[in-house]
N, C-alpha and C positions, 0 to 999 in steps of 0.2 A: 424502714431501711433507707439509708442515704443513697445518693446517686452513685457514690463510689464504693459502697459496700458490695462485696462479691456475693451474688445469690448462692444458695446451697446447691442448686441444680444447674448443670452446664447445658445450655440449649443452643446448639450450633445454628439452627435456622434463623433465630432472631438476630444473632450476631452477624451472620454472613450478609444478609440482605442490607442491614444497616451500614456496615462498614464499607461494603463495595460501593454503594451509592455515594457515601461520603468521599471516598478516595477519588472516584471519577469526577464528581462535581467540583472538588477542590483542585483538580488538575494535577493530582499526585503522580500520575503516570507520564506526564509530559517531560521531555528533557528541558531543563531550564537552568543549566549550569554552563554558561557560555565559555568560561575559562577552564572548565574541567576537562580531563581526558575523556573522550567518548567511549562508550561501550554499546555496540549495536547488534541486534538480532533481527532478522526478518522471519516472520512466521511462514511456515509452509502453508500457502493459502488454501483453506478448505473450500470445497465446492459450495457455491451459493445455495445449492439444493440440499446440502448435507445436514446431518444431525450428529451431535457429539457421540463418539463411540470410544471404547477403551484405548484404542490406538491414539486418538486425539488427546485423551486424558493424560496418557503417559508423555506424549510429545510436548504438550503445552505446559505440563507441570514442570518438566525439566528446564524448559526455556524460562519459565517464571522464577524458578529457583536461581538461575544465573542472573537474571535481570534484577531481582530484588537484592541479591547479594551485592552485585556491583553498584547498585544505586546506593546502598548503605556504605559501600567503600568510597563514596564520593565521586564516582564516575558519572558522566552525563549520559545516563542510560536511556536508550531508545529501543523500544520493541515495536517494529513496524507490523501493523496488522492489516488484514484485508481478506477478500475472498476472490476465488477464481470463477469466471463466468460459466465454466463447465458446459461447453457447447452442446454435446449430444445429450447429456443428462438433463440440462435445463430445457432444451427443445422438447425432449420426451415428456417432461412434466407438464409443460404448457400445452402440448398437443393433446395429452390425455385429458387435461382440463377442458379444452375446447370440445373434444369428442363427447364429453358428458352433456354438452349443450347441442350435440348434433352438428358440430362444425368441424370441417377439416382445414388443415393449414393451407392446402392448395385451393381452398375456396376464397382466399383473400390474397391481396398483394403482399409482397415481402415487407414493405414498410409498415403495413397494418399489423402483420404478425409480430414484427420487432417491438411495436408499441405494446402489444399484449404481453410480451415477455417482460418488458420494463415495468408494466403494471404489476405483474406477478412478483417481480423482485421487490418492489416497494411494499407489497402486501405481505409476502411470505418468505422473502429471501434472507431475512435476518435471524432465522432460527438459531443457527450455530453460533453466531456472535453473541446472542443472548445467553446461550449455554456456556460459552467460554467465560463470560462474566461470573456465572455461578461457580465455575471452577476456581475463580480468583485470579484469572490471568490479567496481569497489570500492563496491558498493551496501551499504546498511545492512540486511543480512540479518536482523538482530535485530528489525527492524520490518517484515518482509515481509508484504504484504497480498494478499488475494484478493477479487475483486469479490463473492463470495458469502459472505464471512466475516460474523460477527455484526455487527461494527461498521459495515461498509459496507452491509449489508442494512438496518440501522436507519436509515442516512442515506437510502437509496433510498426507504423507506416514508415518511419525513418529507417528502421533496421531492415525492413523488407527492401525498400528502394536501394539503400546503400549496398546490401549484400548482392542484389541483382546487378547493380552497376559494376560491382567487382567481379562478377561472374560466379559468385558463390551461391546464388539462387538461380535455378533454371527449371524449365519444363521438360518432362521426359515421359516416355511410355515404359512403364515397368509394372511388375506385379505388386499388388497391395492386398492387405487384409480387407476384404469387402464384406460389409454387413448387408445381406439382402433384405433384411426387414427395414432398417433405417436408410438403406440405399446410400451409404457413404463409406469411404475408406476409414479405418480406425487404426489406432496405434497398437503395437504389441502388448502394451500394458492393459488394453481393453479386451484382449483375447484370453479366454480362460480355457486351459487344456483339461479335458475331461476323459476319464477312462471309461470306455463304453464297449458293449458287446458288439463285435463286428464280424466281418467275413473276409476271407482271402479267396478271390476268384482266379482260378488258373485257366488260361485261354490259349488256343492254338492260333498262331499268326503264320500263314503259309508264305513261302517265298514267291515273288511275282513270276519267276521263271519256271515254277513248278518243280524245282529240284529238291524240295524238302520243306521243312517248317521248323519253327522254334516255339517254345512255350514261354509265356509271360504271366505274371501274377500281379494282382492289384486289389486294393481295398475299395477303389472307386471305379468300377467297370464302365460307368457311363462316360467317363472322360476319354475313352478310346475314340469317341466321335471326333475328337480334336487332336489325336496322336499325330506327331510329326517325325518320330524316329523311334528306333529300338537301340538301346545302348548295351554293349558288352564290355567287360574289362579288357584292356589291351593285352594282358598276359593270359587270357583264358583260351587255351588251345582248342577247346571244343568249337569255338566259333570263328577261328582264324580265317577259315576258307569262306565264311559268309560275309565278313566285313566288306562293306561297299556295295553289297547286293541290296535289292529292294524287297520289301515285304508288302504284300497286298492285304490291307486290313479287311476283316470281316465287316459286313453291314455297309460301310461307306465305300469300299473298294479303293480307297486312297492308297497310293503307293508311296512308301516312306523308306528311308535308307537305314541300314544297320551301321551304327557308328561305334567307335571305341571311346570309353570314358571311365576314369577311375571311380566314378560314382557307382558304377555297377559292381556289386559284391558277388564274386564267384561262389561264395559259400551260402548265399541267401537265395532260396528257391532254385530256379533254373540257371541263375546267373545272368539272365537277359531281362532288361527293364524297359517297359514302355515309357516313352518320353512325351509328355503333354506340356510344352513350355508355357502355354498361355494360362495354365491352371494349376501349377505346382511350383513352389519356390526352388526346390532342387532342380526340377526339370528345366526351369527358366535358365539357370546357370549352365546346365548341360547343353541346352539348345544354343545359347550364345557361343559356347566353346565349339559347337559343331558348325558355326557359321550362320545360324539363323538370326537375323536381326529382329528386334522386338516388333517393328512395324509389320513384319511378315508372319508373326506368330498367330496361330488360329485361335479365335475366340468363339466359344460355343454357348455362352450364357449372356442373358441381359442383366440389368441391374437388380432384378428380383430372383436371379439364379434360375431362370427358365430357359429352355433350349432355344437358341436362335441359329440361323443358318451360318455356317462358316463361309469365309470369302471364296472358297473353291466350290461351294454349292453342293457338296457331296453328302450332307446329312439327309436321310430320307424324310419326306414331308411328315410322315406319321409321328416323328419325334418332336417336331417343332411345336413350341408352346408348352411342352411338358415340364413339370417341376423336376428337380434332381431326383427325387425319390421315385416318381412315376417313370422317369426315363430309365432309371436303373432296372426297375421291374421288367419293363418292356424289352430292354436290351438283353438282359440275362435270359429271358424266355426265348428270344430269337437266337441267341448263341447256342442255347441248349437244343433248339429245334434243328439247327444246321450242323450240330456236332462239333462246334468250335469251343464249347465249354468242356474242359477236361474234368475238373472237379472243384468242389467248394470246401474250404476249411473254416470252422468257427475259430475266431481269434479275438482276443481283447486288444483294442486299438486305442491310440490317443487321438482324440478329435478336438479341433478348435471351435470354441463357441464364443459368441459375443457376450461379454459379461452383463450387458444390460438387456440385449434383445433376446438372449437365450436361444438363438438359432445358430446353425453351423456356419462358420465363416468360410467364405469362398476366396481362394487366391484368384484375383481377377486382373486382367491386363487393361490398364487405363492410362490416360494422360493425366499426370498430376504434377504439382510443384514440389521441387526437391531442394534441400540445402546440401552443399558440398561439405558434409560433416567431417570427412577425412582431413580436409585442409584446416578446418577450425579446431580439430581435436589436437593437433600437434602442439600449439602453445599451451593448451589446457593440460596436456600430459606433462609438459616441461615445468609448469607451475608446481605440480605435485612432486616431481622428481627433485626440484631445487629446494623444496621445503617452504615455498611461498604459501602453499596450502597443505595442511596435513590432515590425514584421516585418523580419527580415534574411534574404535581401536584401529591400529595401523594395518591389521590384516585386510581391511576393506580396500586398501590401495590396490591389492592384487586384482580384486573384482573390477575395480575402476579401469585399471590398465588393460585387463583382458578384453573388456568391451571396447574401450577406446582404440586399441590397436587393431581391432577387427571391425571397426565401425562401418556401417553401410550408409548410403545416401538416405537422408532423413526426409520422409514424405510429410509435407506440412499442409497439404490442402485437404479440406473436408467438404463433402457435398451436403452442407447444412445451410440454414438461413440465419441461425443465431451464432454470432461470433464476429471476429474482425474480417470483414470482406476484403478479399485480396485486392490490393491497389494496382490492378492490371486491366487494360482495356484493349479490345481487338478491333481491327478494321475489317472490312468486307473480305479481304484476302487472307485473313488469319494472322496478320502481323500484330505483334504484341507491343504495347507501350506501357511501361511501368512508371508510375509517378505518384506523388503524394496526394494529388486530387485530380478530379476530372479536367479542370482547366489546364493543369500542367501537362496532362496526357494529351490533351487536344493540341497544345502548342508543339509537342513532340511529333504528333501525327500530321499536323498541318490543318489549316482552317477548313478545308473542304471534306475532310475524312469523317465519315459517320462511325462513331465508336460505340462499342457495347462492352459493359464492364463484366469481368469474370464473376460468375455467380457464386463461386466457392468461397469458403471462409478458411481461416488459418486454424491449424491444430492448436488446442489450448496450451500445449506444452511450449509453443512458440512464444506466446505472450508471457507465460509464467517463467520462461527462461530469462526474461529481462527483469524479473521481480526485484533483485537486490539493488538495481540502480534506477529503474523506471519509477519505483515507489518513492525515491528520494528527489524526484524532479527532473531527471534526465529525459530529454536531451538538453533542457535548459541548464545553465550553470548556476545552481542554487547553493545557498549557504549550507543547507542540510546535506546535499550531495557531497560538498567539499569536506564537511566535517565527519560524516558518518559512513563514507564509502572509502575503502572496502569495509565490509562489516566484520565483526569479530568471529562469530561462530554460527554455523548452521546446525540446528538439531533436527534430525530427520530419521525416518526408517530406512534401513539398508535396501529395501525393495525398490526404492526410486532413485538409486544412485545413477542408473542408466538414463532414466526418463527425465529427471529434473536436475539433479546435481551436475551431471556432465554437461547438460545444455546451458545451465547458468554459468558454468566455468567457461564454456566456449564463447557464449555471447558476451559475458562480462569482460573477458580479456580482449575480444575483438573490438569492443566499442569504448572501453575506458582505459585499456592498456594494463589493467590490474585485475588479478583474480578477485572474485566477489567476496571471499571470506578467508580468514586465516586458518580456521579449523572447521572440519566437518565431523560432527559427532553423530555416529550411527547407532541408534538404540535397537533393541530386539523387538519381537512381537509379544503382545499380551495374549497369553493362551489360557485355556480353561484350567481348572485345578488339576486335572488329570494329564495335562500336557498337550491335549488336542487343540488344533487350531479352532478358534471361535468361528462359527458360521450360523446363519439363520436356519439353514437346512438341518443342522445338527441340533438346533434348539439350545445351544450352550453359550449364547452371547450374554453379556452382562451389560446392563444399562447403567452408565456412570451417574446419570441423574437420579436413578433409583437408589444407588449407593449413597449419593450425597444426601438424599432425603432421609435415609435410614441412619447413617453414621456421621454425616457432616463432610464438607469439602476438605477440611484439614486432614481427616483420617484417610480419605482416598488419596490425597496428595502425598501424605507421608508414606503410604503403602507403595505408591508408584516410585517414589524416590528411593526408599529403602531396598526395593527389590530390583532396581536397575543396576546391573553389574556389567558395565562395559560391553553392551551389545548382546548379552545373553537373553534368551527369551524368558518372559516372566510367567510363571504359573500362578494365576490369580486365585487365591484361596480366601474366601470371605472371612475366615477366622483371623487372617492377618489384619484385615481392615478393622475388624472388631477389636483386635488387640491394640491397634493404634488409636482407636476411639477411646479405649481405656487409658491409654497414655495421656490423651488430651484431658480426660477427667482427672488423672493423677496430678497433672500440672495445675489444673483449676483448683483442686483441693489444697495443693501446696501453697498456692497464692492466698487462699482463704485462711490457711493456718498462719501464714506470715502476717496477714492483715490483722488476724485476731490477737497477735502479740505486739501490734503497733509498728510492724515493719512496713515501710512504704517506699515510694519512689526514691531512688538515689539522687543525691544532689551533685554528684561528681561523675565525670567521665572516667577519670583515673581511679584505681582502687583506693578505698579508704585506708588509713593507717591501722595496723592491727598488731597486737602484742601476743594474743593467745595462739597456741599452736594450731588449734582447729581453724581459726579464722585465717591465719597465714596459709594454712594448707589449702583451704577452699579457694582462696585467691589464686594460689599457684595452679590449682587444678583447672580453674577457669581459663587462665592464660594458656596452659598446655592444650586445653580443648580447642581454644580459638586457633592456635597454631596448627593443630591437626585438621581443623575445618578448612583453613586456608590451603593447606596442602592437598586436601581431597578435591577442592574445587579446581585448583591449578591442574590436577591430573584427570579431571572429569570423572572422579570416583564418587558418583552420587550415592551409592549404597554406603560407602564409608562415611560420607558427610552426614547422612541421616542416622546411621548407627552410632557414630561418635557423639552427636548431639543428644540422642536418645539415652545412651548409657550415662552420660554426664548428668543430665537432668533427672533421670529416674534413680540411678544407683547412687551416684556420689552426692547429689544435692538432696533429693527427697528422702531416700532411704537412710542415708548416713548423716549428712550435715545437719538436717533439721532435727534428727534424733539426738545428735551429739550436743547441740546447743540448747536443748530443752532445759537442762538443769540451770544453765546460765540465765535464760529468759525467765525462769520461775524463781530465780534466786534473789538475794538481797544486794548484791554488788552492783550498784547503779552504773559505775564506770564500765564494768565488763559488759553489762547489759546494753549500754548505749553503743559500745564498740561493735558488739555482735549484731545489733539491729542494723547498724550502718552497713556492715559487711554483707549481711544477709540480703538487705535491700539492693545493694550493688550487684551481688551475684544473681539474684532473681532477674534484675534488669538485663544482665548479660545473657541469661538463658533465653529471655524473650527475644533479644536481638538475634541470637544464634538460631533459634527455631523459626524466626519470622519468614525467611525465604521459603521454607517448606510448609509451615502452618501459619499463614498470615492472619487469619481471622481471630483465632483465640488469643494469639499473642498481642494483636492490636487492642483487643478488648481488655486484657489484663494490664497492659501497659498504662492505659488510662484509669483503670480501676485502682491501681496502686498509688495514685496521687496525681496532682496537677502537673501537666507537661507543657513545655513551650512549643512542642511540635509532635506530629504523629510518629508512631514507631516506624512507618514505612520510610521516613526520612531521618531516622536516628543514625548515629555513627556506628559502624561495625566495631566489634570488640578490638581494642588495641592489644595485640599479642606481644606485649613487652616482656621479654624474658627475664629482666632483672627483678620482676615481681615474684618469680618462682623461687621459693626458699626450700632448699633440699632438706634441711634438718627438720623443719616442720612437716614436710611431706613424709619423711621416713618415720617420724613418730606417729602420725595419724594413720598411716598405712599399717603400721604395726598394731595399733589399737583396733583398727577395723578387722585385721586378720585374726586377732585374738578373740574379739567378741563374736565374729563370724564362726570361728572354729568351735567355740563353746556352745553357741546356739545350734550349730549343725550336729554336734555330738549329743546334746540333750534331745534333739528331735529324733535322731536315728535310734536312740536307746529308749525312746518312749518315756522320757522323764516328764512328769506333769508340768504343763506350761507355767502354772502359778507357783511352783515350788522354788523357794529361795534356798540355795545350797552353798556351803562354804567353798572357797577356792584356795587350794594350797599350792604354793610355788616352790619348785626345787631347782637348784643350780642356776639361779638367776644372776646375771652379771650386775655390776654396779649401775650400768646404764639402764638395764631393764628394771632394776629395783626403783630407780629414780622415775622412770616412766610410769611404773605402777603407782608410785606415790602421787604423781601429778594427775593421774587419770582415775583414781580410785572411785570417785563418785560416778563417773560415766560407766565404768566396768560393772560396778554393783547394780546400777540401774538397768543397763542394756543387756547384761548377761545374766541377770537374776542371781547375782552372787551375794551371799550373806557374809561379808567380810573377806579380806584377802590376807593370807597368812603364809609366813615362810617356815612355820613349824611343820614337823613331819605329819603326814596325813594319817588318819586312823587306819588300823588293819581292816581288811575286807575288800570287797569288790569296789571298783571305782572306775571312772572314765579318766583316761590319761591323754593329754594333748601336748605334743612337742612342737614348740615354735621357737625357732632360733636355737639358742643354747639352753633354754629353760624348758622345764616340764610342768604342766599345769594339771592338777589332780582334783577331781570332783568326787568325793565319797558318795557311794550309791547304796551302801548296805542299808536295807530297810526302806529305801525309797522306791526301788523297782524290784521285780523278781529276776534276779541276775541269771539264774539257770534258764528260765523261760526265755529271756532276752538272747542269751547265747544260742539256744536252740533255734529261735526264730531267725536270727541273723545268719546262722550257719545254713539253715534250710533254704532261705531266700538266695544266699550267695551261691549255693550249689545249683539251684534251679536256673539262675542267671548264667552260670558257667556252662551248664548243659545246653542251654539255648544258644550260647555263643558258639559252641562246637557245631551245632546243627546248622547255624547260619553260615559259618565259615566253610562247612562242607558244601553247602548249596552254591556259595559264591565261587568256590574252587572248582566247580564242575563246569567245564567249557560249554556243555550243552545248555545249561541254564542261562549263561550269559548270551549264548547264540540265539535261543528261542524266546526268552522272556522279553517283554516290552521294555524299552529303555527306562521308563519311569518306574517299573517294577524293580529293576536292578538297583536304581538309585535309592528307592525306598528300603530295599533289603540292606544296602550298605549303611544307610542312616540308622537302621534298626540295630545293626551290629555295633556301631559306635555307642548308641544309647545303652545297650546291654553291657558292654565292656565298662562303661562309666558306672553303671549300677553295681556290677560285681566288685569293682574297685572300691566303691563307697562302702559297700557292706563289709568287705574284708577289713577295711580301715577301721570301721566301727568295732569289729570284733577285736582287732588289735588294741584299740583304745580301752576296751572293757577289761581292765587289769584284774 
């Protein structure tokens, strides 16, 4: 076998490893067209601790489709790649590693621990980037970035200092999501709400003057140790006389006021709500509205969520040092003993858990650093309203605005050692000096001041919010920044619009004056085949690397692209992946077939000249397909892009064109043969170009197998969608031919005509144009429709299959070929069975209770089944009609 001969068996593993290494080593992914229009994407940086999952596979496949397409269109394509330092996740990994050796983080100095983290990153932190290569991601690895590298750290410091100097970063005492296990504030994204079995404790709170009592209920009775008020609705007549009076709390004896606030729902419980502003987000707001300043709000927990004394010293000593759980047991027992516990209800409640620690998150009042997000959000909203940035699908704009219009101060400090340490220093009196480095802070404080640096680090979303411009060299004025910012499109999951997209918009506009991207494409989630969300606890996750090992990266990529329908969730069925692996095999075999007939690499970019209708037709179909693909990309219709390329390659080229040209390739007319080989080679080249963005490996391999090339496929020109190559007369004739052959084949199959039987074809009422077409295409019809001659003479008497196409009727005599009576009976029986099932399904779907109670996926399956059965019944009745 020669080097260019296509092997019989398609082996993705060998091809993938070989071509990816070649592309990367040859610099194929680097932007190197200085005079070309740029096209830029920044990768949503995966955590340095991460491994490739199906969400990554979808997200990065879609980005690669865009990058490869635009690269072939001649754009100076840059796909910025890198990883996020993932503060809490990375610290957890390294601490666990140290613990295996009996070492705690607190046993060492901060700098020593940071060294351990960098060592881990060098050793194990590149797992996901290696996996992205296996997926075929054509990122610019020569410019790989990391959110803790020197350039990005410089950008982070400048942004912090500049925002502080503008008054947009400040320190404040507010409630945060506190993780008692990791002893740090965490973002909303890191909080996982779980449905758990809980209780509702109803308690009696007596009035301090002894004139009565009121009832309150809570799911967290232990927090009454820090209660500061009881709230009732201002329109609740039951409590109008009590407003302004004091309540004397059980156990602590603290006297607290009864206040009015619309947060209290008269319809819920007693209508009276205990207010613990230091340990509940809603209560915090109620407390502020009641005039309690955060500095005066009582705190009853330490950083491990154990009971500590409040500032008024009223918590009994027996409770101090207890965990939340133990304090609850002791408090409920004491309430019951004193008669203050009225009753207990079992109730399902929503509880917040740390997604990594697995412990209940505590709202905790601490001093943290905040960004004035409300101010930064205004120009970020204006950019979307003006069209400077658009969301696709546009429905996500509503989600973006809903959050931005109600945005809260952004807590950016974390109590960790790994991350960007906050560039703030304190003197002995607590005065803060924010500067780029210690020397600059010292100059601000004065020579004699002893300064201590803030030990906290920044939230990782702070540094990743700078990603679109910090990765391009900002704050330095680099050529890459000037050319590639703003970027063209951000491809991301809708679930991080708040946490990342919004913050990139705010930071990008604040520091560059421009929104960081023109388009935000939000894709859906990859779900299990039954529609459930994938999770390790359910055991229904799918490993993309396992899929690649089994079916190849091209098959996985094609599945992701074909199933991505403008943000709808994807139900991942392995049968679809297997089907697209079969498509890859079909393409491989088509190339082998072509090579076997001497069809090789095209020598022209433009279509070759052609005289035969079939060749002119396939050239036109190629151009139409390229136009459709261009339209699909312009509208971010990934499913349409994949589907269009698939059907052209499989249906038009493999199933029809190669079959239609066989008689020519096997014939004696050398001129016709050479024309056909040139056209077939050109079309196959265009198919490889069209499929390359989605299936880069197999297409690059076949590109080189088909003949010597001056360049790799990754740098080939995209198909020229020149409409003047579309010849309508050739298209009409070949479409007619395909319809006729297809109808004859379908009729024979439905009537159980033996596959090898050659039967005469009689034509009635044919126009002159149809007669001419029949004359020009007789050889193809006879070969592909198993016809034994075509005649305009009357068909013999007896049973026959009759096909109406246009004005003509095509008759295939069947007397003596099949048992006509048995076929009629079989078709009738099957049609009636299908129609009976249709009525049953329609009855089920017409029942409101079925639609109300059935799972959504069951309703969809039932609707799909109805469509299938209707098509089956229609096909069977049509076959009966044809059986004259």
